[in-house]
C-alpha positions as CSV (number, residue, x, y, z in Angstrom):
1,M,-14.2,8.5,10.2
2,T,-11.9,8.8,7.2
3,G,-14.5,7.5,4.7
4,C,-14.1,4.3,2.7
5,S,-12.7,5.9,-0.5
6,V,-9.5,7.0,1.4
7,S,-9.1,3.8,3.4
8,G,-5.7,2.3,3.9
9,N,-2.4,3.4,5.4
10,K,-1.7,6.3,3.0
11,I,-4.3,8.7,4.4
12,R,-2.3,8.9,7.6
13,K,0.7,10.2,5.7
14,L,-1.4,12.5,3.6
15,E,-2.8,14.2,6.7
16,F,0.7,15.7,7.1
17,L,1.8,15.9,3.4
18,L,-1.3,17.8,2.2
19,A,-1.2,20.1,5.1
20,D,2.4,20.9,4.1
21,A,1.2,21.4,0.5
22,I,-1.5,23.9,1.5
23,D,0.9,25.6,3.9
24,K,3.3,26.2,1.0
25,G,0.5,27.7,-1.1
26,C,0.4,24.9,-3.7
27,K,-2.5,24.5,-6.1
28,H,-1.4,21.2,-7.6
29,V,-0.2,17.9,-6.3
30,I,2.0,15.7,-8.4
31,T,2.7,12.1,-7.3
32,C,3.6,8.7,-8.8
33,G,3.2,5.0,-8.5
34,G,2.0,1.9,-10.3
35,I,-1.1,2.1,-12.4
36,Q,-3.2,0.6,-9.6
37,S,-1.4,2.3,-6.8
38,N,-3.3,2.7,-3.5
39,H,-1.2,5.8,-2.8
40,V,-2.1,7.7,-5.9
41,R,-5.8,6.8,-5.5
42,T,-5.9,8.1,-1.9
43,T,-3.9,11.2,-2.9
44,A,-6.3,11.9,-5.8
45,I,-9.4,11.7,-3.6
46,A,-8.0,13.6,-0.5
47,A,-6.4,16.3,-2.6
48,T,-9.5,16.8,-4.7
49,Q,-11.6,17.1,-1.5
50,L,-9.2,20.0,-0.5
51,G,-9.6,21.7,-3.8
52,L,-6.2,20.8,-5.3
53,K,-5.6,19.7,-8.9
54,V,-4.1,16.2,-9.1
55,H,-1.4,14.9,-11.5
56,L,-0.5,11.2,-11.4
57,V,2.6,9.8,-13.1
58,L,1.8,6.1,-13.4
59,R,4.0,3.1,-14.4
60,S,2.5,0.4,-16.6
61,M,4.0,-2.5,-18.5
62,D,0.9,-3.1,-20.5
63,V,-0.7,0.2,-21.6
64,Q,0.5,1.5,-24.9
65,K,-2.3,3.9,-25.9
66,A,-4.4,6.4,-23.8
67,E,-7.6,4.6,-24.8
68,D,-6.3,1.4,-23.2
69,V,-6.1,2.9,-19.7
70,P,-8.7,1.0,-17.7
71,C,-11.5,2.2,-15.5
72,S,-11.2,-0.4,-12.7
73,G,-9.9,-0.7,-9.2
74,N,-8.0,2.2,-7.8
75,L,-7.6,3.7,-11.2
76,M,-11.4,4.2,-11.6
77,L,-11.5,6.3,-8.4
78,S,-8.5,8.4,-9.5
79,R,-10.2,9.1,-12.8
80,L,-13.5,9.9,-11.1
81,C,-11.6,12.7,-9.3
82,G,-10.6,14.2,-12.6
83,A,-7.0,13.6,-12.0
84,A,-4.6,14.1,-14.9
85,L,-2.9,10.7,-15.7
86,Y,0.5,10.5,-17.3
87,I,1.3,6.9,-18.3
88,V,5.0,6.0,-18.4
89,P,6.6,2.7,-19.2
90,S,7.8,0.5,-16.4
91,L,11.5,-0.3,-16.3
92,P,13.3,-3.4,-15.0
93,G,15.2,-3.0,-11.7
94,G,13.8,-1.3,-8.6
95,G,14.3,1.1,-5.8
96,P,15.6,4.6,-6.4
97,V,16.3,3.9,-10.1
98,K,12.6,3.9,-10.9
99,Y,11.8,7.1,-9.0
100,V,15.0,9.2,-9.2
101,D,15.9,8.5,-12.8
102,H,12.6,7.6,-14.4
103,L,9.6,9.2,-12.6
104,K,11.0,12.3,-10.8
105,P,12.3,14.0,-14.0
106,R,8.9,13.8,-15.5
107,M,7.3,15.1,-12.4
108,K,9.7,18.1,-12.4
109,K,8.8,18.8,-16.0
110,I,5.1,18.8,-15.2
111,E,5.8,21.1,-12.3
112,E,7.7,23.5,-14.5
113,H,5.0,23.4,-17.2
114,I,2.3,24.3,-14.6
115,R,4.5,27.2,-13.3
116,L,5.0,28.6,-16.8
117,Q,1.4,28.1,-18.0
118,K,-0.5,29.0,-14.9
119,N,2.0,30.7,-12.5
120,E,0.9,28.2,-9.8
121,K,2.9,26.1,-7.4
122,S,3.0,22.3,-7.3
123,Y,3.7,19.9,-4.5
124,L,5.8,16.9,-5.5
125,M,5.3,13.6,-3.5
126,P,7.6,10.6,-4.1
127,I,6.3,7.0,-4.3
128,G,4.1,6.1,-1.4
129,G,4.4,9.6,0.1
130,S,7.4,8.3,2.0
131,T,9.1,11.4,3.2
132,N,10.3,12.7,6.5
133,I,7.0,14.5,6.7
134,G,4.8,11.6,5.7
135,L,6.4,9.3,8.3
136,F,4.7,11.3,11.1
137,G,1.5,9.6,10.0
138,Y,2.7,6.3,11.4
139,I,4.4,7.9,14.4
140,G,0.8,9.0,15.2
141,T,-0.5,5.5,14.5
142,F,2.0,4.1,17.1
143,Q,0.7,6.6,19.6
144,E,-2.9,5.3,19.0
145,L,-1.7,1.7,19.4
146,I,-0.1,2.7,22.8
147,S,-3.4,4.2,23.9
148,Q,-5.0,0.8,23.0
149,D,-2.6,-1.1,25.3
150,L,-0.1,-2.2,22.7
151,F,2.6,-2.9,25.1
152,E,0.4,-5.0,27.4
153,K,-1.1,-7.1,24.6
154,Y,1.6,-7.6,22.0
155,D,5.3,-8.5,21.6
156,D,5.7,-7.9,17.8
157,I,4.3,-5.8,15.0
158,V,4.3,-7.0,11.4
159,I,3.6,-4.6,8.5
160,C,3.8,-4.9,4.7
161,C,6.7,-2.8,3.2
162,G,6.2,-1.3,-0.2
163,S,7.8,2.2,-0.1
164,G,9.1,2.2,3.5
165,G,7.4,5.2,5.0
166,S,4.9,3.4,7.3
167,T,7.7,1.1,8.4
168,A,10.0,4.0,9.2
169,G,7.3,5.7,11.2
170,L,6.5,2.6,13.3
171,A,10.2,1.8,13.8
172,I,11.1,5.4,14.9
173,A,8.1,5.7,17.2
174,N,8.9,2.3,18.8
175,Y,12.6,3.4,19.3
176,L,11.6,6.7,20.9
177,T,9.3,4.9,23.3
178,G,11.8,2.4,24.6
179,T,11.7,-0.5,22.0
180,K,9.1,-2.4,24.0
181,V,7.9,-4.4,20.9
182,K,9.8,-5.7,17.9
183,I,8.9,-4.2,14.4
184,H,9.0,-6.5,11.3
185,A,8.4,-5.4,7.8
186,I,7.8,-7.8,4.9
187,C,9.0,-6.6,1.5
188,V,6.8,-6.9,-1.5
189,C,9.3,-5.2,-3.8
190,D,13.0,-4.4,-3.8
191,D,15.0,-6.0,-0.9
192,E,16.1,-5.4,2.7
193,G,19.2,-3.5,1.7
194,Y,17.1,-0.8,-0.2
195,F,14.7,-0.4,2.7
196,Y,17.4,-0.3,5.4
197,N,19.1,2.5,3.4
198,H,15.8,4.3,3.1
199,I,15.1,4.2,6.8
200,D,18.7,5.2,7.6
201,Q,18.1,8.3,5.5
202,A,14.9,9.1,7.3
203,L,16.7,8.7,10.6
204,Q,19.3,11.3,9.5
205,E,16.6,13.7,8.3
206,V,14.8,13.7,11.6
207,G,18.0,14.1,13.6
208,L,18.3,10.6,15.0
209,T,22.0,10.1,14.2
210,D,22.8,7.7,17.0
211,V,20.8,4.7,15.7
212,K,20.8,2.6,12.5
213,A,17.8,1.1,10.8
214,R,19.0,-2.4,11.4
215,D,18.9,-1.7,15.1
216,I,15.2,-0.8,15.1
217,V,13.4,-2.9,12.5
218,D,13.6,-6.4,11.0
219,I,13.2,-6.1,7.2
220,I,12.2,-9.5,5.8
221,S,12.8,-10.4,2.2
222,G,11.9,-13.5,0.2
223,H,8.2,-13.2,0.0
224,K,7.6,-11.0,-3.0
225,G,7.1,-14.0,-5.2
226,H,7.7,-13.3,-8.9
227,G,7.9,-9.6,-8.3
228,Y,6.0,-6.4,-7.4
229,A,2.3,-6.6,-8.4
230,I,2.9,-10.0,-10.1
231,S,0.9,-12.8,-8.5
232,T,1.3,-16.6,-8.5
233,Q,-1.7,-18.9,-8.5
234,D,-0.6,-20.1,-5.0
235,E,-0.7,-16.5,-3.7
236,L,-4.2,-15.9,-5.2
237,D,-5.4,-19.2,-3.7
238,F,-4.1,-18.1,-0.3
239,I,-6.1,-14.8,-0.5
240,I,-9.3,-16.8,-1.4
241,G,-8.6,-19.2,1.5
242,V,-8.3,-16.3,4.0
243,S,-11.4,-14.5,2.8
244,T,-13.7,-17.5,2.8
245,T,-12.6,-18.7,6.3
246,T,-12.2,-15.4,8.1
247,G,-14.0,-12.6,6.1
248,I,-10.7,-10.7,6.0
249,M,-9.8,-9.3,2.6
250,L,-6.2,-9.3,1.5
251,D,-5.0,-7.7,-1.8
252,P,-2.7,-9.4,-4.2
253,V,0.0,-6.7,-4.3
254,Y,0.6,-5.9,-0.6
255,T,-1.3,-7.5,2.3
256,G,-1.7,-10.9,0.6
257,K,2.0,-11.5,0.1
258,A,2.8,-9.9,3.5
259,T,0.4,-12.1,5.4
260,K,1.5,-15.3,3.6
261,G,5.1,-14.3,4.3
262,M,4.4,-13.6,8.0
263,L,2.8,-17.0,8.5
264,K,5.7,-18.7,6.8
265,E,8.2,-16.9,9.0
266,L,6.2,-17.7,12.2
267,N,6.2,-21.4,11.3
268,E,9.8,-21.7,9.9
269,N,11.7,-18.9,11.8
270,P,9.9,-18.4,15.1
271,S,13.1,-17.2,16.8
272,R,13.2,-14.0,14.8
273,F,10.1,-12.8,16.8
274,K,10.2,-11.4,20.3
275,G,7.2,-13.4,21.4
276,S,4.0,-15.2,20.3
277,R,1.6,-12.2,20.5
278,V,1.9,-10.7,17.0
279,L,-0.1,-7.7,15.7
280,F,-0.4,-7.6,11.9
281,I,-1.2,-4.1,10.6
282,H,-3.5,-4.3,7.6
283,T,-2.6,-1.4,5.3
284,G,-5.7,-1.6,3.0
285,G,-5.7,-2.2,-0.7
286,L,-9.3,-3.2,-1.1
287,F,-9.9,-1.3,-4.3
288,G,-6.8,-2.9,-5.8
289,M,-8.7,-6.2,-5.6
290,L,-11.2,-4.9,-8.0
291,D,-8.9,-4.8,-11.1
292,G,-10.0,-8.2,-12.4
293,Q,-6.9,-10.1,-11.3
294,L,-8.9,-12.3,-9.0
295,D,-11.8,-13.0,-11.3
296,E,-10.7,-16.4,-12.7
297,T,-9.5,-17.7,-9.3
298,I,-12.9,-16.8,-7.8
299,K,-14.7,-18.6,-10.6
300,M,-12.5,-21.7,-10.2
301,A,-12.7,-22.1,-6.4
302,S,-15.7,-24.0,-5.2
303,H,-16.1,-21.8,-2.1
304,T,-16.3,-18.6,-4.1
305,N,-18.3,-19.9,-7.1
306,Q,-21.5,-20.9,-5.3
307,V,-23.8,-19.4,-8.0
308,Y,-27.1,-21.1,-8.7
309,M,-29.9,-20.3,-11.1
310,Y,-33.2,-20.1,-9.2
311,L,-35.6,-18.6,-11.8
312,D,-39.0,-20.0,-10.7
313,K,-40.1,-19.0,-7.2
314,D,-42.3,-22.2,-7.0
315,D,-39.3,-24.5,-7.5
316,D,-37.3,-26.0,-4.7
317,P,-33.8,-24.6,-4.2
318,P,-31.3,-26.0,-6.7
319,K,-29.9,-29.4,-5.6
320,E,-26.4,-28.0,-5.9
321,F,-27.3,-25.4,-3.2
322,T,-28.8,-27.9,-0.8
323,S,-25.9,-30.3,-1.1
324,S,-23.3,-27.5,-0.6
325,T,-24.9,-26.2,2.6
326,K,-25.1,-29.5,4.5
């Protein structure tokens, strides 16, 4: 049991990344992401449980003052861990520009400040913990799937792609075990070119120089909508529709867009899939749903606004309730 507070795909990477941090004698962990990042929340909790001090460099388009930083969603849990938050402005563009030129220099300065002030080592993690160490988390996931009869039950695997590490781990593990299923990754940011380059780099770093990313994974663009962490009303309505009919929770940033995109591809481009038995890997994101973005949609939709005032126990149930349950 991993515990609900570290739920999602990131804990699998952190199992290896934090072990590496401890092995290297680090007392601090410095990582980065969006202000409601699942990765930074999971890192904050897991690292704190291991006695490490956490520093989070967070992108935000809206926050201008420290007192405006909210206490909701993932961010509330990060703050409850006592993590140090460094709010930086978001920049247009995507991919390595945001991390290499915008976030990593700040992380390096924090690392140096800690070294000079406390003479302690820090462990730097890129966005999503997507490194050649972190990818072993999803190589291990693939091993678990094999033990659960993956090859006998499924033809294809679909996963959301936000930083590329989980996708790289699945694709490499599938390649090393004979490419018996087809791996698809639906982008919620950047595009297929960026992620193919990222996975090609991972392949080089782990010594798989005889294969290219395009040979082992199908990166699917065209489903990020208006952009990373920006939702359309249609996307929010889709999330409500899934939750009220299946009980499955999809978040607006990752799994909601990925699931919607997968269903569209299955309907409009079925030939890109190896077969009809498709496994969608849910990567978490539950706490990101609690940032208030869904509030108005929930109140407007009839299925999620079944709220009735029943103040007197001697009264009959409200008429609205009895009519809605027929």
